[in-house]
C-alpha positions in Angstrom: -14.1 -21.5 -13.7 -10.7 -21.1 -13.0 -10.0 -18.4 -11.4 -6.9 -16.4 -11.1 -7.3 -13.6 -7.9 -4.2 -11.5 -8.0 -3.0 -9.6 -4.5 -0.1 -8.5 -2.8 -0.8 -10.5 0.0 -3.2 -12.7 1.5 -4.4 -13.8 5.2 -3.0 -15.2 7.2 0.1 -14.4 5.7 -0.7 -10.8 5.9 -3.4 -9.5 8.2 -5.6 -6.3 7.1 -9.1 -6.3 5.7 -8.3 -6.5 2.3 -6.1 -9.6 2.7 -8.9 -11.8 4.2 -11.5 -10.5 2.1 -9.1 -11.9 -0.5 -8.6 -15.5 1.5 -12.2 -15.5 2.0 -13.6 -15.0 -1.1 -10.9 -17.4 -2.5 -12.0 -20.8 0.0 -15.7 -19.6 -0.3 -15.6 -20.0 -4.3 -13.8 -23.3 -3.7 -16.5 -24.5 -1.6 -18.7 -23.5 -4.8 -17.0 -25.5 -6.3 -14.9 -23.0 -8.7 -10.7 -24.0 -8.7 -9.2 -21.0 -7.4 -5.1 -19.9 -7.6 -4.4 -16.8 -5.8 -0.7 -15.1 -7.0 0.4 -13.0 -4.7 4.0 -12.2 -3.1 6.1 -14.0 -0.3 7.4 -11.5 2.3 8.4 -14.0 3.9 11.0 -16.1 2.7 10.0 -19.7 5.1 6.3 -19.9 3.4 6.2 -22.2 0.3 6.3 -21.0 -2.8 3.4 -23.1 -4.1 0.9 -24.0 -0.8 -2.9 -25.8 -1.2 -5.4 -24.5 1.1 -8.9 -24.7 2.4 -9.6 -25.6 -1.0 -7.5 -22.7 -3.2 -3.6 -23.0 -4.5 -1.6 -20.0 -3.6 1.3 -19.1 -5.7 4.0 -17.0 -3.6 6.9 -15.3 -5.7 9.3 -13.0 -4.8 8.0 -9.5 -3.8 10.7 -7.6 -6.6 11.7 -4.0 -4.5 9.4 -2.6 -2.4 8.1 1.2 -3.8 5.9 3.2 -1.1 4.3 0.4 0.7 4.4 -1.4 -2.9 6.0 -4.3 -4.3 7.2 -3.7 -7.8 7.8 -7.9 -8.3 8.9 -8.4 -11.9 7.9 -12.6 -10.7 4.5 -11.5 -11.1 5.3 -10.0 -14.2 6.8 -13.2 -16.1 3.6 -15.3 -13.9 0.8 -12.9 -15.7 2.8 -13.0 -19.2 3.0 -16.7 -19.5 -0.5 -17.6 -18.1 -3.4 -17.4 -20.7 -6.8 -18.6 -21.7 -6.2 -22.5 -21.4 -5.4 -21.6 -17.7 -7.6 -19.2 -16.2 -11.4 -17.8 -17.3 -10.8 -15.0 -15.6 -8.1 -13.0 -13.6 -9.6 -10.7 -10.3 -7.3 -8.2 -9.1 -7.8 -6.9 -5.7 -7.5 -3.0 -5.2 -6.2 -0.6 -8.3 -3.6 0.9 -5.8 -1.0 -2.4 -6.3 1.6 -2.8 -9.0 0.6 -6.4 -9.1 -3.0 -5.3 -10.7 -1.3 -3.0 -13.6 0.4 -6.1 -14.4 -2.7 -7.8 -15.0 -4.6 -4.7 -16.6 -1.5 -4.8 -19.0 -1.7 -8.9 -19.1 -5.7 -8.4 -20.0 -4.5 -5.3 -22.9 -2.5 -7.9 -24.5 -3.8 -11.0 -23.6 -7.5 -12.8 -23.7 -8.2 -13.0 -20.3 -11.4 -11.4 -18.6 -10.2 -9.2 -15.9 -12.1 -7.6 -12.6 -10.9 -5.3 -10.2 -12.1 -4.8 -7.4 -11.6 -1.1 -5.5 -11.6 -1.9 -1.8 -11.1 2.0 -1.8 -10.1 4.3 -3.9 -7.3 6.6 -2.7 -3.9 3.9 -1.0 -3.0 4.3 2.7 0.3 4.2 2.4 0.8 6.9 -1.0 0.8 10.5 -0.4 -2.3 12.2 -1.8 -1.5 15.2 -3.9 0.8 12.5 -5.6 -2.3 9.3 -6.0 -4.7 11.9 -6.8 -2.3 12.5 -9.7 -1.4 8.5 -10.5 -5.6 7.8 -10.5 -6.2 10.6 -13.3 -3.1 8.7 -15.6 -1.9 4.8 -14.5 -4.7 4.3 -11.9 -7.4 5.5 -15.1 -5.8 3.3 -16.9 -5.9 0.5 -15.0 -9.6 0.9 -14.4 -10.4 1.0 -18.0 -9.0 -2.0 -19.1 -11.4 -4.2 -16.6 -14.5 -5.9 -17.9 -16.0 -4.9 -15.2 -14.8 -2.8 -11.7 -16.3 -3.5 -8.1 -17.7 -1.3 -5.6 -18.3 -1.0 -2.1 -21.2 1.5 -3.0 -22.2 4.3 -5.0 -20.9 6.9 -3.9 -17.2 5.2 -4.4 -18.5 3.9 -7.9 -19.3 7.6 -9.0 -16.1 8.4 -7.9 -14.9 5.9 -10.2 -16.7 7.4 -12.6 -16.1 10.8 -12.4 -12.3 10.1 -12.4 -13.2 8.8 -16.5 -13.0 5.5 -16.1 -15.0 3.9 -18.7 -15.9 0.5 -18.2 -18.4 -1.6 -15.8 -19.2 -0.5 -12.5 -21.1 -2.9 -10.7 -21.8 -2.3 -6.9 -21.2 -5.1 -5.0 -21.6 -4.7 -1.1 -18.4 -4.9 1.3 -20.1 -8.3 3.3 -18.7 -9.9 7.0 -19.9 -13.0 8.7 -23.2 -11.9 10.4 -23.4 -15.0 12.2 -20.0 -14.6 13.4 -20.2 -10.5 14.8 -23.3 -10.6 16.9 -23.8 -8.9 19.8 -24.4 -12.3 21.6 -21.5 -14.7 22.5 -18.5 -14.5 24.9 -16.3 -11.3 25.3 -12.3 -11.8 25.2 -9.7 -13.0 27.6 -7.4 -10.7 25.8 -9.1 -7.0 27.3 -9.8 -6.9 31.1 -11.3 -3.4 32.2 -13.9 -2.6 35.1 -14.6 0.7 33.0 -15.2 1.8 29.1 -12.9 0.1 26.7 -12.4 2.4 23.2 -10.8 -0.1 21.1 -8.2 0.5 17.5 -8.0 -2.2 14.7 -6.1 -1.7 12.2 -2.7 -1.6 10.6 -0.7 1.5 12.6 -0.2 2.9 9.3 -0.2 6.6 8.0 -3.4 6.6 6.5 -4.9 5.2 9.7 -4.0 7.5 11.7 -3.7 5.4 15.2 -2.0 8.8 16.8 -5.0 10.8 16.7 -6.9 8.0 18.4 -4.4 7.4 21.1 -4.0 11.2 21.1 -8.5 11.9 21.8 -8.2 9.1 24.1 -6.0 10.7 26.8 -8.7 14.0 26.9 -11.1 11.0 27.3 -9.3 10.1 30.4 -10.2 13.2 32.1 -14.0 12.3 31.7 -13.5 8.9 32.2 -10.5 7.6 34.3 -11.0 4.6 34.3 -11.2 3.9 30.7 -9.2 1.8 28.2 -7.9 1.8 24.9 -7.0 -1.4 23.4 -4.9 -1.2 20.5 -5.8 -4.5 17.8 -2.9 -4.6 14.7 0.6 -3.6 13.6 2.3 -1.9 11.7 5.0 0.6 11.4 4.2 3.2 13.8 4.3 0.6 16.5 7.6 2.9 18.1 6.2 5.8 17.1 2.8 5.0 19.2 4.1 3.6 22.1 6.7 7.0 22.8 3.8 8.6 22.0 2.0 7.4 25.0 4.9 7.4 27.3 5.2 11.0 27.0 1.0 11.6 27.7 1.6 9.2 30.5 -1.1 6.9 29.9 0.7 3.3 30.2 -2.1 2.0 32.0 -4.1 2.5 30.4 -3.0 1.5 27.1 -2.9 -2.0 26.3 -1.0 -3.1 23.0 -2.8 -6.5 21.4 -0.7 -7.0 17.9 -2.0 -8.8 15.2 -5.6 -10.4 17.3 -6.3 -14.1 15.4 -9.5 -13.6 13.3 -11.7 -16.0 15.6 -11.0 -14.0 18.3 -12.0 -10.4 17.3 -15.9 -11.3 17.8 -15.3 -11.2 21.8 -12.8 -8.3 20.4 -15.6 -6.0 19.4 -18.2 -7.6 22.3 -15.8 -6.3 24.7 -15.9 -2.3 23.3 -17.6 0.2 23.9 -16.7 2.6 21.3 -14.5 1.8 18.2 -11.8 4.9 16.8 -11.3 4.8 13.3 -9.4 8.1 12.0 -8.4 7.5 8.1 -7.5 9.7 6.0 -8.9 6.9 3.2 -10.8 4.1 3.6 -12.9 1.7 0.9 -15.8 0.2 3.8 -14.0 -1.5 6.1 -15.1 -4.3 7.3 -13.5 -3.0 11.1 -16.4 -0.8 10.9 -19.5 -3.4 9.6 -17.8 -6.3 12.3 -17.8 -3.4 15.2 -21.7 -2.4 14.5 -22.7 -5.7 13.4 -21.8 -6.5 17.5 -23.3 -3.5 18.5 -20.0 -1.7 19.4 -20.6 2.0 18.4 -18.1 3.5 16.3 -16.6 6.9 15.5 -14.8 6.9 12.1 -13.4 10.8 9.9 -16.2 11.5 7.8 -15.5 9.7 4.7 -18.6 10.0 2.6 -18.6 6.4 1.2 -19.2 5.6 4.8 -21.5 8.0 6.4 -24.9 6.9 6.4 -23.1 3.1 7.4 -21.2 5.0 10.4 -24.4 7.0 10.9 -26.7 4.0 12.1 -24.0 3.1 14.7 -22.0 6.0 15.7 -20.7 9.3 14.7 -18.7 10.7 12.2 -16.1 13.8 12.2 -15.6 16.2 10.5 -12.6 17.9 10.4 -10.6 14.5 12.0 -8.8 16.1 15.0 -8.3 15.0 18.5 -10.4 16.9 20.2 -13.2 16.5 17.8 -12.5 12.5 18.5 -12.9 13.0 22.1 -16.5 15.1 21.9 -17.5 12.1 20.1 -16.3 9.1 22.1 -17.1 11.0 25.5 -20.7 11.2 23.5 -21.0 7.4 23.0 -19.9 6.3 26.0 -22.3 9.0 27.7 -25.4 7.0 25.8 -23.6 3.3 25.4 -26.2 2.1 28.7 -29.2 0.4 27.1 -28.3 1.2 24.1 -30.2 -0.9 21.4 -28.0 -3.5 19.1 -26.7 -2.1 16.4 -26.4 -5.0 13.5 -25.4 -4.6 9.6 -27.6 -6.2 7.9 -27.1 -5.1 4.4 -23.5 -6.3 4.1 -24.0 -10.9 4.2 -20.7 -12.1 3.5 -22.6 -14.9 1.3 -24.6 -12.6 -0.6 -20.7 -10.5 -1.1 -19.4 -13.9 -2.4 -22.7 -14.9 -4.5 -23.0 -11.5 -6.3 -19.0 -11.5 -7.3 -19.3 -14.8 -9.2 -22.6 -14.0 -10.6 -20.6 -11.2 -12.1 -17.4 -13.3 -13.2 -19.9 -15.9 -14.7 -21.4 -13.3 -16.8 -18.1 -11.1 -18.4 -16.5 -15.0 -19.3 -19.8 -15.4 -20.8 -19.8 -11.9 -22.6 -15.8 -12.6 -23.1 -16.9 -16.5 -25.2 -19.5 -15.1 -27.4 
């Protein structure tokens, strides 16, 4: 297959679960013998426009004008306009939240290359919820409806997409992780030097992730566990605000900002932690949650219906998502951490995610050619 993958960003240019998904899917499909090109945008002008890496091709074009964390890129539009079925057998766009996916949908509407869209989470982490709800009922729904297949991580998300009035074929393909890398057994991280309990936050410092609630909750955890420490893995626009919050709360000695941690180091980080806290307003099925659970780290998240059943096998969800509720959940899990059994994710293997996704792409190509 000749696959054109369309995504606003890709790992390691940017660090995020969706960005890594795009990279790893492209890498592993290339290893299967497929010809993969990733069309993405280039925030850093020092990055090469055209690059061969890990067996696939990356084409970086100008991001254009940013709008609510979304690059409106005329360069992506120009490339898609000239692409045709002599170049690619299928397009695979990642997340309906982005303008590049709207453009891929328009290309499908006007052209002859079948399209798959992976729903990495129904709501945007950047746009106000009310505004994005309007988008979902209009341009978002139209974008989904141009796809030959829409991939959702769970049955719950599949139904939520269908409830929007989407009529495209929907396939549930579980988000996967490398369960041979993320395990309870193995070394811990040299980045974490703590004698007491370790609380982790892993993710972008963005409004939708609500990292300030993790800091607020942790400050109260210290009353019960004075030797606890909070490690924040990630970066983003809210970093200065979070550093100011930590200073105002007077907990600088117990909080460490690790910045972006290399992917290869993350298994060690999870094994060093006792509880991962994720207070997000919206998510798909976060890789961080799956990776932490596979590493036998307990989980506290906001109540997100698409991951409730997953989280409750190895942690707690809270509703409403307040600092107080998060504090109680974290303390509850720390109280029971000693001697807990390993909580390993068994139904979210990355190899299966790649194989099932690739099979569905092949199917829509065959249907299009008939």
